[in-house]
N, C-alpha and C positions, 0 to 999 in steps of 0.2 A: 490433426494431431491434438491430443488433449493431455492434461496433467492429472495424475491420480496419486493417491497416497496409500501406503500399505498400513498394516496394523501397528507398526512402530512409528508412524508419522513420516516415513522417508518417501520423498516424491519419486515417481517414475513416469516416463513418457509412454503413451500409447500411440503407435502409428497405425492408423486405420486403413483398411482396404489395400494392404501391401501385396496381397495375393493376386491382385488384378494387374494386368499388363496392357500397355498400349500396343496396338497392332496396326502396321501400315502395309497395305497390299497394292499390287499392280503397279501402275505407272507412277503413283505417288512414292512408292518405296524406292523405285529406281531413281527418281529425281532427288529424293533425300540422300541416297547414297552418293550420287554424282556431286551434289552440293558439298558433302563432307570431303570428298576427294579433291575437289577444286580448291577448297579452303587450304588444304595441306600443300597442294602444288603451288599455289600463289605465294606461300611463305618462302619457298625455295627459289622461286623464279628470279628474284633479285640477286641471288648468289651465283648465278650461272655465268661462266666465262672468265676471261683474264681480268676484266674490270669489275667483276661481281663484288657485291658488298658482303661484309662479315655479319654474323649474328652473335649477340652476347646472350649466353644462357646461364641461368643461376640454378644450382641444384638446391634441394630442400635444406641441406645443411650449410648453404651459403657459399659453396665453391663456385667460382665464375669461370666459364669456358667461352673463349672467343674463337670462332671458326667459320669457314665457308664450305666445309666438307659436308655434303648432303647427308651421308650416313650418320655422321656424328650429331648433326642438328636434329634429325628425326629420332635418333636413339635417346637423346636427352630431353626431348620435348615430352610433356605429359599428355599424350594423345589418348582421349577417353573413347572417342567414337571407334567402332569396330572397323569401319571402312578406312578410317585414318590409320588404324593399326596395320591394315593390309598393305598400305603404301609404305609404312615403316619396314615391314617384312620385305617388300619389293626392293627397297634401297639396300637392305642387308644382303639380300641375294646377289645383287649386282656387286656389292663390296666384297663378298666372300669369293665369288667366281672370278671377277675381273679386277676389282680393286679400285677402278676409276669409273667415272660416269655416273656416280650415285645421285648427283643433283639432276642431271639431264634425264635420267630414266623416269624420275618422279614428275618432272615438268612435262615430259612427253605423255605420260599416262594421264595427267590432268587435262592436257589439251585434247587428247582422244576422247575423253569422257565429256568434255565441253562440247565438242562437235557432235557426239552421240546424243546429247540432250536436245539439240536442234532437230535431229532426225526423228527422235521420239515425239516431239511436238508436231511434226508433220504426219504422224500416224504410222510410221514405219515400225514394224515389229522388232523388239530387241534382238531376237534370234537372227533376223535378217541383217541387222547391223553387225552382230558378232561375226556372221559368216563373211560379210563384206570386208571387215577388218582382217579376218584371217587370210583372205585372198590378197588383200593389199599388202599385208606383211610379207607374204611369200614373194610378191613382185618386187618389193623393196629390198629384200635380202638377196634376190637374184641380181638386182641392179648393183648392190654393194660388191658382189663377187665380180661383176663385169668391170667396175671402175677401180677395183683394188689393185695395188701395186705390191710386188714382192721385192725385197732387197736382200742381198747377201751380206753377211757380216762374219767376222772371225775375231779371234783374240787379238789380232794385229790391227783390225779395222773395226772400231766400235762406233764410228761416227753416226751411222743410221740409228742405232739404238739411243745414242745420246740425244739426237735431235728429237726423237719421239718423246723421251722422258722430259726434255725441256718444254715441250708443249703442255705436258701434264702439270709441270711446276709453274707455268706462266700465271695461273690463277691463284697461286698459293702465296703465303707470307714470305717464302724464300725466293720469290720471283726475281729479285735483284741479283741473286747469286745462283740463278738456275743452271748456268753452264757447269759450275764446279760441283753443285749438288747432283746434277744428272750424271756426270762422269763418275762420281763416287758410287751412285746407285748401280750403274751399269757394271762397273768393276766388281762390286760386291756380288751381284747376281752371277756374273761369269765365273767368279772364284768358287762358287758352290754348285754351278750348273753341271749337269751331265749332258753335254752337247750331242752325244751319240743317241741317247734315248730321248733327247729334247725334253728334259724334265729339270725342274728347279725346286728344291726344298727350302722355302723361305724361313723355316724355323731355324736354319743354320745361320741366318743373318740377324744379328742382335743390334737394335738401334738404342743406344744409351746416350745419356746427356747429363750435363751438370749446369746448374744455374750460375750465371756469371760469364764473363768473356763476350766475344763477338761472334756473329754468325760465320765470319770468315775463318774462325779457329776450328771449324769442324774438320774432321779428318777420318780417313778409312784405315783401320788397323787390321792387318792380316793375322788375326788371332783374337784374343778376348780382352775386354776391359772390364774389370770387376770393381764394384763400388766398395772395396775393402782396402785395408792396409795391413802391414805386418803386425802380428799380435803383440810385439814388444818394440818400443821406440828405438832400442839399441841394436836391433837386428839389421843386417845389411839391406840397403835400399835398392841394390841392383845385383842380380845373379845372372852370370853368363853360363851358357851351356847347362841349363838347369835340368835336373832329373826330378820329376814331380811325382809325389805319392798322393793319390786322392783317397781320402778315408771317409767312411760314413760311420766310424766307431769313435766314441769320445775319448779324450785323454783324461780318464778318471777311473778310479777303482770300480769294479762291478758292484751294483746295488742288489741286495736280496729282493726277490719278488714278493716275499711275505713280510708282514710286520716284524720289525726287529728292534731290539733295545740293547745298547752297549753301556755297561756300568764301568766307569773309570774312577777308581777311588784312590789311586796312588800315582805319583809322578812317573814311576817306572812303567806302569801300564800305558800312560799317555805317550811316553817316549817310544815304547815298543810299537804302539799304533801308528805314530808319526813315521817311524822308521819303515814300517811295513808299507805304508802308502808311498813313501819316497822311493822304496825299492820297486814298487809296482810301476811308478812313473818312469824310473830308470830303465826298466825292462822294455817298456813301450818305446822309449827313445832309442834304446840299443837296437831293437828290431828295425826301426826306421833307418838308422845309420848303417846297419849291416846290409840292408837291401841296396844301399848306394844312393838313397834319396838325398838331394840337396835342398829340397823345399817340400814341406808338408802342407796340403790344403785339406782342411777338415770341415765336415758339414756341421759339426757341433762345436760348442765352446769348451774351453778348459780353464781351470782356475789359475791363480797367480803362481802357485808352487810349480805346476806343470809348465807354465810359461817361463819361469825362471830356469828350470832344468833344461828346457829346449834352448834357451839362450846360452847357458853354460856349456852345452854340448855342441854349440855352433850349428844348430839346426833351425833355420828360419821357418816360420809357420804362419798360416793364415787361417782364421776361424770364422764360423758362422757364414759359410758360403752356401747359397741355396741349391736345391736339387736340380733345377733347370740349368743353372750355370755350371754345376758339376758335370752334367751330361754333355754340354757343349764343350767344356774343357777336355773331357775324356775323348771326344771326337777329334778335337783339334790337335791334341798332343799325342794321341795314340795310347793313352793310359787306360788301365782297367780300374774300375771303382772297387775298392777293397772294403768289405764289411767287417772284417776281423783282423787284428794285428797278426794272428798266427798264419794268415793267408798271404801276408805281404812278402813279395819277392822281387828280384831285379827285373824279371820279365813283365811285371805289371806296372812299371814306372813309365810315365810319359816324358817327352823331351820338348824343350823349347830353347831357342837360341838366346833369348833374353827375357828375364822377368824383372821389371823395374817398377818402382813406386813413382807415381806422377803427382806433383803438388800443384796447387793453384794459387800463385802469388803469396800473399802473407796470411791467407786463411789456413785453418786447420784441416781443410778437406784434402783427402788423399785418395787416390785410386791406383789399382794395380793393373799394369799393362803386361800382357803375355804375348810376345811376338816371336816370329820365326818358328812357327810350329811345323813339324814335318808333314802333317796332314792338314793343310790349311783349308779344311772343309767348313770351318766356322770363322766368320769374320764379324767385325763390329764397326758400325758407323757411329762415331762419337761426335756429338753436336754440343754447341754452347748457345745459351740464350740469356737475355737480360732478366727474365723472370720465368716462373713456372708455366704461366699461360702461353708465352711465346714458345717455350721449349716443347710443350705438349703439341702445339700446332705444327711445329717443325717436324716432330716425329710422325704426325698424321700425314703431312705432305710427303715425306720420304717414303712412307708405306705405300702411298698411291704410285709413286714413281717406281718403286721396287716391283710392284705388281705388274705395271706396264712392261717393264723390262723382262719379267718372268713370262708374260704372255707372248712377247715377241720371240723369245727363245723357243717357245712351244710352236708358234705359228708366226712367221715373219711377214705376214701380209698387213698392209696399212691402207687406210683411206685418208682423205684430207679433211682437216678440221675447219673451224670457222663457220660451221653451218653448210659447207660445200657439199658434204655427203647427203645431208638432209634435203637440200634443194634438189640435188640430182635424183634422189629417191622420190621426191614429191612429183617431179616431172615424169618419172617412169611410171608411177602409180596412176597419174592422170591419163597417161597413154594407154595403160592396161584397162582403165575404167571405160574407155571409149569402145573397147572390144567386148565388154561384158554386157550381156543382156540381162534384164531383170532389175529388181529393186536394189541388188547388191552394189550396182554401179554408184548409187548415191553415197553408200557407206565408203566405197573406195575413194571417191572424191573428197569426202570428209576426212579420211585418213591422210590424203595428200595435203589438205589444208592444215591438219594438225601437225604434220612434220615441219611446217614453216614456223611453228612457234619457237623452235630452237634458234634459227637465225634472227627472228624478231627480238627474242629476249637478249641475244648477244649484242645486237645493235643498240637496243634500249639501254642496257647496262653500260655500254661504252660511250653513251652520250650522243649517239648518232640518231638521225631521224629514222625510226624503225621501218616504216612502210616504204619510204623512198629507197632506203638502202636495199631492202629485200627485193623490191620491184626491179631495181637496176641490175642486181646480180642475177636474178632469175631470168630476166630477158636476155642477158649476155650469155648465160649458160644455154638457153634455148637457141640463140642465134649462132653462137660459136661452137656449140657442142663440146664445151670444155668443162668437165666435172670438177675441176680444181678451183673454181671461182667461189669465194665465200665472203663473209663480212670482214672488212679490214678493221678489226678491233684494236690493233696495236698502232694504227695510223702510220703504217709503213709505206703508204702511197701506192699500193697495188692490192688488187683483190685476189691475185693468184696465190693460193695457199702453198703451192709447190715452191714458188720463189721465196715465200716467207718461212719455209720449213716448218709448217704447222701440220703435224701428223696425228692420227689416232689409230689405234689397233683395230683391224677388221673384226676380230673376235669380240672386242668390247662393244663395237657399234651394232653388230648382229645381236648380241645379248640384250642390248638396250631395247631394240625393236621387238624382239621376241617376248621379253618379260613384260614390257608395257602393254603389248597386245593381249597377252594371256590374262593379265590382271583386269584389263578393261572388259574382256569377254566374261570373266568371272563375275564382275560387279553388275554387268548388264543382265545377267541371268538370275540375279536375286530379285524376286518379286514379292517376298513376304518377310518383313522385318518385325521382330518382337522386341519391344523395349520395356524396361521397368517403368511403372507409372510414377509420376512425380509425387513427392510427399505432400500431403494436404497441409 
């Protein structure tokens, strides 16, 4: 790099040889990629399990986020390396498909690559390692199907779903109230689920919150909670048997689309203009009243004169409601969204048993609660927290639990947590490796060793001796043939995860193994890395 000056004396910098790139090939490229992936996996390893530690992340504009959710940590980390970004995408894929296990899938991928590095040092070709991993993954998934349990649930018996969601929430900030939170999540999912088709639309579940209050104040609303209040303080705070008009047209006179200019040079002209505007507002209010509406919810705002006329005509109104909330409201109340006042009619109104304004102590904060909707296909989980960071983490935790409940509605098969499933799969893969001829058996044994990284990390994060705990549980599984034995992270006095009610979804565990294996195969097959040269 050198400094030069133009004809006006202004300095500029010359960066030389920027067209050159550094190129890494062969085994060195694979080792560089593995090193980058291991660095990312090690960051998340300490956040795994019910006793996992939290990470504090600061955004470029100073916002602080405290979380132990793997997908959130990787999303907010500024990962520059391309292989590191691949692990970020891996975590996102797990989050979008399953919702839970985002930390475990990255830790497992890092362990698989660490074992692959040792195999590469022994001279085994990367393709042989990838093929061995593929066979080991199939053996592990077959073992998961063998040890999985199915349970029946219904709207009257939701306990199995609650127990599984409690396992998910054990490692979260809401762990001390995991029972209540898990029940809320399960009830919310079942309220919007189509049990015949085994499908759940999570977009119908809104997780909202307000800073202040305690975690215990969280509640499930069979309807919607809008962060709005009545447009006029003198409007009624509670409306029973409400008939709701949802409008996307503003309470204001139409504006010409071309440039216009109005000359008012006398008082009479001003009065005539004001009277015309007032009549326009009155016509709008009249149409709403004639349709039978007792509450108007508008996407746009309206000025003080329109607000005053709505109050004078005893027509409560809410303004500035977002488009997503309008759609949820229309689904819940059975209303039709009306784009023009001329199209408003009685058959396009929605119904709700109660619309009330909710206040929070002595603060000015108000929220609108719409309950008793005839089509309660939209529900809201309303949570409270001491500050914004805690509130955001509670929402992320509940999202994981909602996804787990959704997955169980789709497929009600479970495996046992605490590393029990991983240890069982490790033993199964080792047995499969014995019957495998060729170099691939080394890769299969390495895969089995990598699976043990999950129970090792669980034990280490719980303050237990990791190697002793793993060896004891593994020997008991081998001796007793019991795939329910795992790491006793909660100090419950037993290693039987069935007795501790520690469950994980079969679909989530399968997805973890499959995604981690595929990403490792992809990284192992990269043998040519082109990087920009460093600035001189």
